[in-house]
C-alpha positions as CSV (number, residue, x, y, z in Angstrom):
1,M,1.3,-78.7,-13.1
2,S,-2.0,-76.8,-12.4
3,E,-4.0,-75.4,-15.3
4,T,-5.2,-71.8,-15.2
5,N,-9.0,-71.4,-15.0
6,P,-9.9,-69.0,-18.0
7,S,-13.0,-68.0,-16.5
8,K,-11.2,-66.8,-13.2
9,T,-8.7,-65.2,-15.2
10,A,-11.1,-63.5,-17.1
11,A,-13.3,-62.4,-14.0
12,G,-10.1,-61.2,-12.3
13,T,-9.2,-59.0,-15.2
14,A,-13.0,-57.7,-15.6
15,G,-12.9,-56.9,-12.1
16,R,-9.4,-55.0,-12.2
17,I,-10.6,-53.1,-15.1
18,E,-13.8,-52.1,-13.2
19,G,-11.9,-50.9,-10.2
20,E,-9.5,-48.6,-12.5
21,Q,-12.8,-47.3,-14.0
22,Q,-14.2,-46.7,-10.7
23,A,-11.1,-45.0,-9.4
24,V,-11.1,-42.9,-12.5
25,R,-14.4,-41.7,-11.8
26,R,-13.8,-40.7,-8.0
27,R,-11.0,-38.8,-9.2
28,A,-13.0,-37.1,-11.9
29,F,-15.6,-36.2,-9.3
30,A,-13.1,-34.9,-6.6
31,E,-11.8,-33.1,-9.8
32,Q,-15.2,-31.5,-10.0
33,E,-15.8,-31.0,-6.5
34,L,-12.6,-29.3,-6.1
35,R,-13.1,-26.8,-8.8
36,L,-16.5,-26.0,-7.7
37,I,-15.4,-25.2,-4.2
38,S,-12.5,-23.1,-5.4
39,A,-14.9,-21.3,-7.8
40,L,-17.0,-20.6,-4.9
41,V,-14.1,-19.2,-2.8
42,L,-12.7,-17.2,-5.7
43,I,-16.5,-15.5,-6.2
44,L,-16.7,-14.9,-2.5
45,G,-13.0,-13.2,-2.4
46,L,-13.8,-11.3,-5.1
47,G,-17.1,-10.4,-4.0
48,L,-15.2,-9.2,-0.5
49,F,-12.7,-7.3,-2.4
50,L,-15.6,-5.1,-4.2
51,A,-17.9,-4.5,-1.2
52,L,-14.9,-4.1,1.3
53,P,-14.4,-0.4,0.2
54,F,-18.1,0.8,1.0
55,A,-18.0,-1.2,4.4
56,L,-14.4,0.6,5.3
57,S,-15.4,3.8,4.1
58,I,-18.8,4.2,5.8
59,G,-17.3,2.9,8.9
60,S,-13.7,4.5,8.7
61,V,-13.9,6.0,12.0
62,V,-13.9,2.6,13.4
63,F,-11.8,0.9,10.9
64,L,-9.2,3.6,10.1
65,P,-8.1,3.8,13.9
66,I,-8.0,-0.1,14.0
67,V,-5.8,-0.6,10.8
68,T,-3.5,2.3,11.9
69,A,-2.8,0.9,15.2
70,L,-2.0,-2.5,13.8
71,I,0.4,-0.7,11.3
72,L,2.1,1.2,14.1
73,T,1.9,-2.1,16.3
74,I,3.9,-4.0,13.6
75,I,6.6,-1.1,13.2
76,L,7.1,-0.3,16.7
77,S,7.2,-3.6,18.2
78,P,10.7,-4.6,17.5
79,L,11.9,-1.2,19.3
80,A,9.6,-2.2,22.1
81,D,11.4,-5.5,22.3
82,K,14.4,-4.1,22.1
83,L,13.8,-1.5,25.2
84,A,12.5,-4.3,27.0
85,S,15.6,-6.6,26.5
86,W,17.7,-3.6,28.2
87,G,15.6,-4.2,31.4
88,L,12.9,-1.8,31.0
89,P,9.2,-3.2,32.0
90,N,7.0,-4.0,29.3
91,V,4.6,-0.9,29.8
92,L,7.3,1.6,29.9
93,A,8.8,-0.3,26.8
94,S,5.7,0.0,24.8
95,L,5.1,3.7,25.9
96,S,8.8,4.8,25.2
97,A,8.4,3.1,21.6
98,L,4.9,4.9,20.9
99,L,6.2,8.6,22.4
100,F,9.5,8.2,20.3
101,F,7.5,8.0,17.1
102,L,4.9,10.5,18.2
103,A,7.8,12.9,19.0
104,I,9.3,12.3,15.2
105,L,6.1,12.8,13.8
106,L,5.4,16.1,15.7
107,L,9.0,17.4,14.8
108,A,8.6,16.5,11.1
109,L,4.8,18.4,11.1
110,A,6.6,21.5,13.1
111,L,9.5,21.8,10.3
112,I,7.0,21.5,7.7
113,L,3.7,23.3,9.0
114,Q,5.5,26.3,10.3
115,P,7.3,27.3,7.1
116,A,4.0,26.4,5.1
117,M,1.6,28.8,6.8
118,T,4.1,31.3,6.2
119,L,4.3,30.5,2.5
120,I,0.6,30.1,1.8
121,D,0.3,33.9,2.0
122,E,2.5,34.0,-1.2
123,V,0.2,31.5,-2.9
124,P,-1.9,34.3,-4.6
125,A,1.2,36.2,-6.1
126,M,2.9,33.0,-7.1
127,V,-0.4,31.8,-9.0
128,D,-0.4,35.2,-10.8
129,Q,3.0,35.1,-12.0
130,F,2.9,31.3,-13.2
131,S,-0.2,32.6,-15.1
132,A,1.8,35.4,-16.6
133,H,4.5,32.9,-17.9
134,F,1.9,30.9,-19.1
135,F,0.4,33.6,-20.8
136,K,3.7,34.2,-22.7
137,L,4.0,30.9,-23.6
138,R,0.4,30.6,-24.9
139,D,1.3,33.6,-27.0
140,S,3.8,31.5,-29.0
141,F,0.9,28.9,-29.7
142,V,-1.7,31.3,-31.2
143,W,-2.3,29.0,-33.7
144,V,-3.6,26.4,-31.2
145,A,-6.4,28.9,-29.7
146,E,-7.3,30.0,-33.2
147,I,-8.0,26.0,-34.3
148,N,-9.8,25.8,-30.9
149,E,-11.9,28.9,-31.6
150,K,-12.8,27.6,-35.1
151,L,-13.8,24.2,-33.4
152,T,-15.9,25.9,-31.3
153,Q,-17.8,27.8,-33.6
154,L,-18.4,24.7,-36.0
155,M,-19.6,22.5,-32.9
156,G,-22.0,25.3,-31.6
157,S,-22.0,26.9,-27.9
158,S,-24.9,26.4,-25.6
159,D,-25.9,29.5,-23.8
160,S,-26.6,27.6,-20.4
161,R,-26.8,28.8,-17.0
162,E,-24.9,27.6,-13.8
163,V,-26.1,27.4,-10.6
164,V,-23.4,27.7,-8.0
165,L,-24.2,26.7,-4.5
166,A,-22.8,28.1,-1.5
167,S,-20.3,25.7,0.4
168,P,-18.4,26.3,3.8
169,N,-15.1,28.2,3.3
170,F,-11.9,26.3,4.7
171,L,-12.0,27.7,8.0
172,Q,-15.4,26.6,8.6
173,E,-14.7,22.9,7.3
174,L,-11.7,22.6,9.6
175,A,-13.4,23.8,12.7
176,I,-15.9,21.0,11.8
177,A,-13.5,18.3,11.2
178,T,-10.8,19.1,14.1
179,P,-12.8,17.3,16.9
180,S,-13.7,14.1,14.8
181,V,-10.0,14.1,13.8
182,L,-8.7,14.8,17.2
183,L,-10.7,11.7,18.4
184,E,-9.7,9.4,15.9
185,V,-6.0,10.5,16.5
186,L,-6.3,9.7,20.1
187,L,-8.3,6.4,19.5
188,T,-5.5,5.2,17.2
189,F,-2.7,6.0,19.5
190,L,-4.1,4.2,22.6
191,M,-5.2,1.2,20.5
192,A,-1.6,1.3,19.5
193,F,-0.3,1.5,22.9
194,F,-2.4,-1.2,24.1
195,M,-1.5,-3.8,21.2
196,I,2.0,-3.2,21.6
197,E,1.9,-3.7,25.5
198,G,-0.1,-6.7,24.6
199,R,2.0,-8.2,21.9
200,V,3.9,-10.7,24.1
201,R,0.7,-12.4,25.3
202,M,-0.7,-12.1,21.7
203,R,2.5,-14.2,20.7
204,R,2.0,-16.6,23.3
205,H,-1.8,-17.0,22.5
206,L,-1.0,-17.7,18.9
207,L,1.8,-20.1,19.5
208,L,0.7,-22.0,22.4
209,D,-2.9,-22.4,21.9
210,R,-2.8,-24.1,18.6
211,A,-3.9,-27.9,18.3
212,S,-0.8,-29.0,16.6
213,Y,3.0,-28.3,16.6
214,G,3.1,-27.6,13.0
215,T,0.3,-25.1,13.0
216,S,2.7,-23.4,15.8
217,I,5.4,-23.2,13.7
218,K,3.3,-21.9,10.9
219,A,1.9,-19.2,13.1
220,A,5.5,-18.3,14.4
221,N,7.0,-18.0,11.0
222,V,3.9,-15.7,9.8
223,I,4.1,-13.5,12.7
224,R,8.1,-13.1,12.5
225,E,7.9,-12.5,8.7
226,V,5.0,-9.9,8.5
227,Q,6.8,-8.0,11.5
228,D,10.1,-8.3,10.0
229,R,9.3,-7.8,6.5
230,V,6.9,-4.3,7.4
231,A,9.3,-2.9,10.1
232,S,12.3,-3.4,8.1
233,Y,10.9,-1.9,5.1
234,I,9.8,1.4,6.7
235,L,12.7,1.8,9.0
236,T,15.0,1.3,5.8
237,V,12.8,3.6,3.6
238,A,12.4,6.1,6.3
239,W,16.5,6.4,6.4
240,I,16.6,6.6,2.6
241,N,13.6,9.2,2.5
242,A,15.6,11.3,5.2
243,G,18.4,11.4,3.2
244,V,16.5,12.6,0.3
245,G,15.0,15.1,2.4
246,V,18.7,16.3,3.5
247,V,19.8,16.5,-0.2
248,V,16.5,18.7,-1.2
249,A,16.8,20.8,1.4
250,L,20.2,21.4,0.7
251,G,19.6,21.8,-2.9
252,A,16.9,24.3,-2.0
253,W,19.1,26.3,0.0
254,A,21.7,26.4,-2.8
255,L,19.2,27.6,-5.1
256,G,17.9,30.1,-2.8
257,V,14.6,28.6,-2.5
258,N,12.8,30.1,0.6
259,A,12.1,27.6,3.4
260,P,14.6,24.9,2.5
261,V,13.7,22.6,5.4
262,M,10.2,22.8,4.8
263,W,10.7,21.4,1.2
264,G,13.2,18.8,2.5
265,G,10.5,17.4,4.9
266,L,8.0,17.5,2.3
267,A,10.0,15.5,-0.2
268,A,10.9,13.1,2.7
269,I,7.1,12.7,3.7
270,L,5.9,12.4,0.1
271,N,8.6,9.9,-0.8
272,F,6.9,7.3,1.4
273,I,4.2,7.3,-1.5
274,P,5.7,5.6,-4.4
275,Y,4.9,6.9,-8.0
276,I,2.3,9.5,-6.9
277,G,4.1,11.1,-4.0
278,P,7.1,12.4,-6.1
279,F,4.8,13.4,-9.0
280,V,2.9,15.6,-6.4
281,M,6.4,17.2,-5.4
282,I,7.5,17.7,-8.7
283,A,4.1,19.5,-9.4
284,L,4.5,21.6,-6.5
285,L,8.1,22.7,-7.0
286,T,7.2,23.4,-10.8
287,L,4.6,25.7,-9.3
288,F,6.5,27.2,-6.7
289,G,9.8,27.6,-9.1
290,V,7.6,29.3,-12.0
291,G,5.6,31.4,-9.8
292,T,8.5,33.1,-8.2
293,A,11.3,33.0,-10.8
294,E,12.1,35.8,-13.4
295,T,11.3,33.6,-16.3
296,A,9.5,30.2,-16.8
297,L,13.0,28.4,-17.8
298,L,14.6,29.5,-14.2
299,G,11.3,28.5,-12.5
300,F,11.9,24.8,-13.9
301,I,15.4,24.2,-12.4
302,P,14.0,23.1,-9.0
303,A,11.8,20.6,-10.3
304,L,14.0,19.1,-13.0
305,A,17.0,19.0,-10.1
306,Y,14.4,17.0,-7.9
307,L,13.4,14.7,-11.0
308,G,17.2,13.7,-11.4
309,L,17.5,13.3,-7.7
310,H,14.4,11.0,-7.5
311,T,15.6,9.1,-11.0
312,V,18.9,8.1,-9.1
313,E,17.2,7.2,-6.0
314,S,14.4,5.1,-7.2
315,N,16.6,3.3,-10.0
316,V,20.0,2.9,-7.9
317,V,20.1,3.8,-4.5
318,T,16.7,2.2,-3.0
319,P,17.1,-1.0,-5.4
320,S,20.6,-1.8,-4.2
321,I,19.6,-1.5,-0.4
322,L,16.3,-3.1,-0.2
323,G,17.2,-6.0,-2.4
324,A,14.7,-8.4,-4.1
325,R,12.9,-9.4,-0.8
326,F,11.0,-6.0,-0.5
327,T,10.6,-6.0,-4.4
328,M,6.8,-5.5,-5.0
329,S,5.0,-5.3,-8.7
330,P,4.5,-1.9,-9.5
331,V,0.6,-2.5,-10.6
332,M,0.3,-3.9,-7.3
333,I,1.4,-0.8,-5.5
334,L,-0.7,1.3,-7.8
335,I,-3.9,-0.8,-7.4
336,A,-3.1,-0.7,-3.2
337,F,-2.7,3.0,-3.5
338,S,-5.9,3.6,-5.5
339,Y,-7.9,1.2,-3.8
340,F,-7.1,2.5,0.0
341,T,-6.9,6.4,-1.3
342,W,-10.5,5.6,-2.5
343,I,-11.3,4.2,0.9
344,W,-9.5,6.7,3.2
345,G,-8.1,9.3,1.2
346,A,-4.7,10.7,2.2
347,F,-4.2,8.4,5.3
348,G,-5.2,5.6,2.8
349,A,-2.4,6.6,0.6
350,L,0.3,6.2,3.2
351,L,-0.9,3.2,4.7
352,S,-1.5,1.5,1.3
353,V,2.4,-0.1,1.1
354,P,2.6,-1.3,4.5
355,I,-0.9,-3.2,4.0
356,L,0.2,-4.4,1.0
357,L,3.5,-5.5,2.6
358,T,1.6,-7.3,5.3
359,L,-0.7,-8.9,3.0
360,T,2.3,-10.3,0.8
361,A,4.1,-11.3,4.0
362,F,0.9,-13.1,5.2
363,F,-0.1,-14.9,1.8
364,D,3.6,-16.0,0.9
365,H,3.0,-18.4,4.0
366,V,-0.8,-19.3,3.7
367,G,-0.4,-19.5,-0.1
368,K,-1.1,-17.0,-2.8
369,P,-4.4,-17.8,-5.0
370,N,-3.5,-18.8,-8.8
371,M,-6.5,-17.1,-10.4
372,V,-4.9,-16.9,-13.5
373,G,-3.9,-20.6,-13.7
374,F,-7.3,-21.3,-12.1
375,I,-9.1,-20.3,-15.5
376,F,-6.9,-22.8,-17.4
377,G,-7.3,-25.8,-15.0
378,E,-4.7,-25.4,-12.7
379,P,-5.8,-25.5,-9.0
380,L,-6.5,-22.4,-7.1
381,F,-3.9,-22.8,-4.3
382,G,-0.4,-24.5,-5.4
383,N,1.3,-25.0,-8.7
384,E,0.2,-28.6,-9.6
385,P,-2.4,-29.3,-12.2
386,L,-5.6,-30.4,-10.9
387,G,-5.7,-34.1,-10.4
388,T,-2.2,-34.6,-9.9
389,A,-2.3,-33.7,-6.0
390,I,-5.8,-35.9,-5.6
391,T,-3.9,-38.4,-7.4
392,R,-1.1,-38.5,-5.0
393,T,-3.2,-38.3,-1.9
394,N,-5.4,-41.3,-3.3
395,R,-2.4,-43.2,-3.6
396,G,-0.8,-42.2,-0.4
397,T,-4.2,-43.5,1.3
398,E,-4.1,-46.7,-0.6
């Protein structure tokens, strides 16, 4: 029998322990390096998120038409593909899809703006009647006014003068803004047409010009998911909002409200803006109802009826039709709404949900940053704890 040399055994054990210690040190260094890179990526992302509004708002003449054209391309590309499958040339299919959208937009604006211009002349009378009803209600709460007056006397009043600067009236501002708005609209539709017409070449470039087959498959999935999710959402919500508009128009006609078609179209358009749009609609119906009714109680009926309709639509009809696939966090919707409204105003409010859907579909394939988990030691991308993925990679290379 051969005898084991104790010195060789000890040396082998010491070498194995040293190798394990070196591997542990390498993994610890890799973890620190990965966390440092992830922290830099996170800081750069947050800095971009905070700095982007200033660049986009200052360059809104350039960026707003581009973003709007991209959203229109995503929405109208399925229609252009359908028309092309029927034998139409790509140019005619793209132009027909864009003209179809433009016709619907002009029809909606005509149904809303024409009665609205007539109704604007009655706004001063409605405001006066609304104020009269308000004063009647205020007389019932005289004690509140007395408390407010006593508090004002205790705090003291400041005799200050206010300087009011003259500003251009509405017509002057409209005349100044019209050429710029028309130019932006023209640029938007021109870019949308060329983007829709070049969608086939863009898909071919994204799919075939990739270095690996796996990258091409991922690019194809991203394109299909973004287009399918955004276009399906907009089309489904458009049908739901059209139904809401029809119900509101019929209800306004039944209640004897002036311009029922205008109220129906306004309800359909505002319903594209989650949470904020219905709130604006309720405020407008309250002002109109109280400003035209004989009593304040009768004036609240249109707003209350719309509130009931919106409650059923937002909690029963829309969730059952859209399903879980299009479910978005209300917090994210409000953040996107405030973010893009701050940048581009009313146009940003309309574009906020499509942009959020596009980014959500994109990050579902690329990977969502795990910002909260990163604080507690998890990787920035992925659900595995830090070190597990590195260890698995090291074991695979050994």
